[in-house]
C-alpha positions as CSV (number, residue, x, y, z in Angstrom):
1,M,0.0,0.0,0.0
2,G,1.6,3.2,-1.2
3,K,1.5,6.7,0.3
4,I,0.2,9.9,-1.3
5,K,0.8,13.6,-0.6
6,V,-2.3,15.7,-0.8
7,T,-1.8,19.5,-1.1
8,Q,-4.7,22.0,-1.0
9,V,-4.3,24.4,-4.0
10,R,-7.7,26.2,-4.0
11,S,-9.9,27.7,-1.3
12,N,-12.9,26.1,0.2
13,I,-14.8,29.4,0.4
14,K,-18.2,29.2,-1.4
15,R,-18.0,25.4,-1.5
16,P,-20.7,23.0,-0.3
17,E,-20.4,22.0,3.4
18,T,-19.7,18.4,2.4
19,Q,-16.5,19.4,0.5
20,K,-15.4,21.6,3.5
21,R,-15.8,18.6,5.8
22,T,-13.9,16.3,3.4
23,L,-10.9,18.7,3.4
24,K,-11.0,18.9,7.2
25,A,-11.2,15.1,7.4
26,L,-8.1,14.9,5.2
27,G,-6.3,17.2,7.6
28,L,-6.2,20.2,5.3
29,K,-6.7,23.6,6.9
30,G,-5.5,26.1,4.2
31,I,-4.1,26.7,0.8
32,G,-0.5,25.3,0.5
33,Q,-0.8,22.8,3.3
34,T,0.4,19.3,2.5
35,V,-0.6,16.1,4.3
36,E,0.6,12.5,3.7
37,H,-1.8,9.5,3.8
38,N,-1.8,5.8,2.9
39,A,-3.5,5.2,-0.4
40,T,-6.5,3.3,0.9
41,P,-9.8,3.2,-0.9
42,N,-11.3,5.5,1.8
43,I,-8.7,8.2,1.3
44,L,-8.7,7.9,-2.5
45,G,-12.5,8.4,-2.4
46,M,-12.2,11.5,-0.3
47,V,-9.6,12.9,-2.7
48,K,-11.8,12.2,-5.6
49,K,-14.6,14.3,-4.1
50,V,-12.4,17.3,-3.8
51,E,-10.0,16.7,-6.7
52,H,-10.7,20.2,-8.0
53,L,-9.4,21.7,-4.8
54,V,-6.3,19.6,-4.2
55,S,-3.2,18.2,-6.0
56,V,-2.0,14.7,-5.4
57,E,1.4,13.1,-5.9
58,E,2.9,9.8,-4.8
59,A,5.1,10.0,-1.8
């Protein structure tokens, strides 16, 4: 199971509450912040929901 780095690149202002909660669940609090997660199906699903707000790369 690999690791991925998720970086927030766009603001969550004027986004639906579900997307804001997904970013918070991923551990992202602001633009430019990067977190590292295991590439599990749960995490990949959350990233897919907010893929327009984040960038993803393999760690």
